[in-house]
C-alpha positions as CSV (number, residue, x, y, z in Angstrom):
1,M,0.0,0.0,0.0
2,S,2.8,2.4,0.8
3,D,5.6,3.9,-1.3
4,S,8.5,4.3,1.1
5,S,10.5,6.2,-1.5
6,T,8.2,9.2,-1.2
7,A,9.2,11.4,1.7
8,A,6.6,13.5,3.6
9,P,7.3,17.3,4.0
10,A,7.7,18.6,7.5
11,S,4.4,18.9,9.3
12,E,5.3,22.4,10.5
13,P,7.6,25.0,9.1
14,Y,10.8,25.8,11.1
15,S,10.8,29.3,12.5
16,E,13.2,31.1,14.8
17,N,10.4,33.4,15.9
18,N,9.4,31.0,18.7
19,L,11.3,29.6,21.6
20,L,11.2,25.9,20.9
21,D,12.4,26.3,17.3
22,R,15.3,28.4,18.5
23,L,16.2,25.6,20.8
24,S,15.8,22.9,18.2
25,S,17.9,21.9,15.3
26,E,16.1,22.0,12.0
27,A,17.8,18.7,11.1
28,T,16.5,17.2,14.3
29,L,13.0,18.2,13.4
30,E,13.3,16.8,9.9
31,R,14.6,13.5,11.2
32,F,11.5,13.2,13.4
33,Y,9.1,14.0,10.6
34,A,10.7,11.4,8.4
35,Y,10.4,8.8,11.2
36,Q,6.8,9.7,12.0
37,S,5.9,9.4,8.3
38,E,7.4,6.0,8.1
39,R,5.5,4.9,11.3
40,E,2.2,6.2,9.8
41,R,2.8,4.2,6.6
42,T,3.6,1.1,8.6
43,L,0.5,1.3,10.8
44,L,-1.8,1.9,7.9
45,D,-0.3,-0.9,5.9
46,R,-0.9,-3.3,8.8
47,R,-4.2,-2.0,10.2
48,L,-6.3,-0.2,7.6
49,G,-7.3,-3.2,5.5
50,I,-8.1,-1.0,2.5
51,S,-5.7,-1.4,-0.4
52,S,-7.3,0.8,-3.0
53,G,-10.0,3.3,-3.6
54,R,-10.8,7.0,-3.2
55,V,-9.3,9.1,-0.4
56,L,-10.3,12.6,0.7
57,S,-7.6,14.5,2.5
58,V,-9.3,17.3,4.4
59,G,-7.1,20.3,5.4
60,C,-4.5,18.8,3.1
61,G,-2.1,21.8,3.3
62,W,1.2,21.1,1.6
63,N,1.1,17.4,2.4
64,P,-2.2,15.6,1.4
65,G,-0.8,12.2,2.3
66,R,0.3,10.9,-1.0
67,E,3.0,8.9,0.7
68,L,0.3,7.1,2.7
69,F,-2.0,6.5,-0.2
70,P,0.1,6.1,-3.3
71,S,-1.1,6.2,-7.0
72,P,-2.4,4.3,-8.9
73,A,-4.0,2.2,-6.2
74,F,-5.6,5.3,-4.6
75,T,-7.2,8.3,-6.1
76,L,-6.5,11.2,-3.7
77,V,-8.6,14.3,-3.4
78,G,-7.0,17.2,-1.5
79,A,-9.4,19.7,0.2
80,D,-8.2,22.9,1.8
81,A,-9.6,26.3,2.6
82,D,-6.4,27.8,0.9
83,G,-6.8,27.5,-2.8
84,Y,-3.1,28.2,-3.3
85,K,-2.2,25.0,-1.4
86,V,-4.7,23.0,-3.4
87,D,-3.2,24.3,-6.7
88,A,0.3,23.5,-5.4
89,V,-0.4,19.8,-4.5
90,L,-2.1,19.3,-7.8
91,A,0.7,20.9,-9.8
92,E,3.3,18.7,-7.9
93,G,1.3,15.5,-8.4
94,R,0.7,14.9,-4.7
95,A,-3.1,14.9,-5.3
96,D,-5.2,13.7,-8.2
97,Q,-8.1,16.1,-7.7
98,G,-8.5,19.3,-5.6
99,L,-11.3,21.1,-3.8
100,V,-11.3,24.5,-2.0
101,G,-13.6,24.3,1.0
102,Y,-14.0,24.0,4.8
103,A,-14.0,20.9,6.9
104,G,-17.6,20.0,7.8
105,S,-19.2,21.8,4.8
106,L,-17.5,20.4,1.7
107,G,-20.7,19.6,-0.1
108,L,-19.5,16.3,-1.6
109,P,-21.8,13.3,-2.5
110,S,-22.6,10.8,0.2
111,A,-20.8,7.4,0.2
112,S,-18.2,8.7,-2.3
113,F,-14.9,7.8,-0.5
114,D,-13.2,4.7,0.9
115,V,-11.1,6.8,3.3
116,V,-11.3,10.3,4.8
117,L,-8.0,11.5,6.1
118,Y,-7.4,14.2,8.7
119,R,-3.7,14.3,9.2
120,L,-2.6,16.7,11.9
121,V,-5.6,18.9,11.2
122,L,-8.3,18.4,13.8
123,H,-6.2,19.9,16.6
124,H,-6.2,23.1,14.6
125,V,-9.9,22.9,13.6
126,V,-11.0,22.5,17.3
127,F,-9.5,25.9,18.0
128,Q,-12.1,27.4,15.6
129,Q,-15.1,25.2,15.9
130,P,-16.5,22.0,17.5
131,L,-15.4,18.8,15.8
132,A,-18.8,17.1,15.6
133,G,-19.5,18.5,12.1
134,C,-16.3,17.1,10.7
135,F,-17.1,13.6,12.0
136,R,-20.7,13.7,10.8
137,E,-19.5,14.8,7.4
138,A,-16.8,12.1,7.3
139,A,-19.4,9.4,8.2
140,T,-21.7,10.6,5.4
141,L,-18.9,10.7,2.8
142,L,-17.6,7.2,3.6
143,K,-18.7,4.2,1.8
144,S,-19.9,1.2,3.8
145,G,-16.8,-0.4,5.3
146,G,-14.7,2.7,4.8
147,A,-12.6,4.4,7.5
148,L,-11.9,7.8,8.9
149,V,-8.1,8.2,9.6
150,T,-7.0,10.8,12.0
151,I,-3.4,11.4,13.2
152,E,-3.2,13.9,16.1
153,P,-1.0,15.0,19.0
154,N,-2.2,13.4,22.2
155,L,-3.3,15.3,25.3
156,Y,-2.4,12.2,27.5
157,H,1.3,12.3,26.6
158,P,3.5,14.6,28.8
159,V,4.3,16.9,25.9
160,G,0.5,17.2,25.1
161,L,-0.2,18.0,28.8
162,G,2.6,20.6,28.7
163,L,1.2,22.1,25.5
164,A,-2.2,22.4,26.9
165,L,-0.8,24.1,30.0
166,A,1.1,26.6,27.9
167,N,-2.0,27.3,25.9
168,G,-4.0,27.9,29.0
169,L,-1.4,30.4,30.3
170,G,-1.5,32.2,26.9
171,L,2.1,31.2,26.1
172,G,1.4,29.1,23.0
173,T,2.5,31.5,20.4
174,A,5.7,32.6,22.1
175,L,6.6,29.0,23.0
176,H,5.9,27.1,19.7
177,G,4.7,29.7,17.2
178,T,0.9,29.3,17.1
179,P,-2.0,29.6,19.5
180,D,-4.1,26.9,17.8
181,D,-2.3,23.7,18.6
182,V,-4.9,22.0,20.8
183,P,-3.8,18.4,21.8
184,L,-6.7,16.0,21.6
185,S,-7.3,13.0,23.9
186,P,-8.2,9.6,22.5
187,R,-11.3,9.7,24.7
188,A,-12.5,12.9,23.0
189,L,-11.8,11.5,19.5
190,A,-13.6,8.3,20.3
191,K,-16.6,10.1,21.6
192,E,-16.9,12.2,18.4
193,A,-16.4,9.1,16.3
194,R,-19.1,7.1,18.1
195,G,-21.4,10.0,18.0
196,A,-21.1,9.9,14.2
197,G,-21.8,6.2,14.0
198,L,-18.2,5.1,13.5
199,V,-16.3,2.5,15.4
200,P,-12.9,3.8,16.6
201,E,-9.6,1.9,17.3
202,F,-6.3,3.5,18.3
203,Y,-2.6,3.1,17.7
204,A,0.4,5.1,18.9
205,V,2.3,6.5,16.0
206,T,5.3,7.3,18.3
207,Y,6.1,8.1,21.9
208,T,9.0,10.3,21.1
209,W,9.0,14.0,20.5
210,R,10.6,16.1,17.7
211,R,12.4,18.4,20.1
212,L,14.5,15.6,21.6
213,S,18.0,15.0,20.5
214,P,18.4,12.3,17.8
215,R,20.0,10.0,20.4
216,L,17.1,10.4,22.8
217,Q,14.6,10.0,20.0
218,R,16.1,6.6,19.1
219,V,15.9,5.5,22.7
220,V,12.3,6.5,23.3
221,A,11.3,5.2,19.8
222,R,11.9,1.6,21.2
223,L,8.6,2.0,23.0
224,D,6.8,2.3,19.7
225,T,6.6,-1.5,19.5
226,L,3.9,-1.1,22.2
227,G,1.8,1.1,19.8
228,A,-0.7,-1.5,18.8
229,R,-1.6,-2.4,22.4
230,P,-4.9,-0.7,23.2
231,R,-4.0,0.6,26.6
232,A,-0.5,1.7,25.7
233,A,-1.6,3.3,22.4
234,R,-3.6,5.9,24.3
235,F,-0.5,7.4,25.7
236,G,1.5,8.0,22.5
237,H,2.8,11.4,21.6
238,S,0.9,11.2,18.4
239,V,-2.1,8.8,18.0
240,L,-3.6,7.3,14.9
241,M,-7.3,6.6,15.1
242,L,-9.1,4.4,12.6
243,A,-12.8,5.0,12.9
244,R,-14.6,2.5,10.6
245,K,-18.1,2.8,9.1
246,P,-19.9,-0.5,9.7
247,A,-20.5,-2.5,6.6
248,Q,-24.2,-2.5,5.7
């Protein structure tokens, strides 16, 4: 299912305007992003159970997930509120089709996708609006037996707890560059999924953190073998949720 030769761009730009980026090497960040991308591909290969079809990547930004859902097996549709980003991923061949629109109100036909992907998007969306509409829309757009895939920073990890505390103190922008990184708990994600009629399951993408030195990242990454165990998965730094639409 995956094409390991296709590298994913960094999830976030490097900027010296915030404290954590000034304290972090850009090379260290890029190493983490490459590792996380490989972990995502591995988990989806093993757990998704969908080897072809149509994928909708909502809030696709610069990275709609082509490395997770390669052509020609998958037709990937990138949706984003920023038309420039949609044009860019189409021009670069990282999406097959594009759509300018907002999560929860895309206006697409029901049962038209095998997978709906939110990759590192919902923790930004929740800063602006409740997530229920995104989950209801995903459930409507999925075919019977399809799956919503979300990958999000986890509130239950120590870094997620620290980020939530920084946000609560109004230090988010100064610390890491943006006020809208809101770590989400597996419990909250599961509640939204079940409310939309989907059946969630969780996997830890990784327990390590992009700000750690490469040596410490390698040490902590040994825990990632626990990622498929339900109890342990809920404490990963980033969590992958597969929320399946029951077959009818």
